[in-house]
C-alpha angles and dihedrals in degrees: 000000000000117000095251092047088051092052092049091047094049092046090053092046093049092048091051092048092050092047090052091054093046095249115130122215089253090062096253121130130221107262117232124207115249121258097014103037094228116162131193108276118235112254097008092142088067095057123111122268117252096183145325122236141186120215116208126218137342090036097029095191141154112224140185127192117211127190135205118234093273092054094045091052090050094048093047092049094041091238116177128208092038112241126250110274094044111137123184123190124198117198118192135192135177112269109247127179113240114252090206100048117026102209093049130088126210131192115268125187116346113253108180147347114210133186138200115197120192114216110144095196101041093044100031091132092056100049091274094297131112118199131210128182121187137183117194089349094305124109117248120238126284094256091061090048092052090064094058098074097039093053093044091048092048097047110028108023092132092052097057090268092294121127099188121092121198114264101216 
């Protein structure tokens, strides 16, 4: 192998090894949410939409819930409980009236991105689900994550702890 080819090969190998461990080339590390260790999944913005939502005051947000391929298959087939490997993403923005069309609303500033990850062994103590809540790509504090499970258990225990229904 020529010296330049060797340098390129080693650079690629190191980059792949660092990516596998969650360390970026700039030295930063993927940030995991407290309690559950959930991280932001790669490519989640390209997942399919499960349903939109609007949250009233005090949050006053527009939201959309996306699902990975496992989630979408479960929703389409009406599978409950959701299978391991299901990942749901909730994107939220401040609700803003459209300046161009009065009755319409548009997304304002992004508020949070939240994830639910189904792994019945890893998250056995929390109904099989791990939760992650992020603002500007960084996980929120532990106190905010503690509210996730309690709310889901209180409100949607009979729907495998999932609020969102499929908008067909």
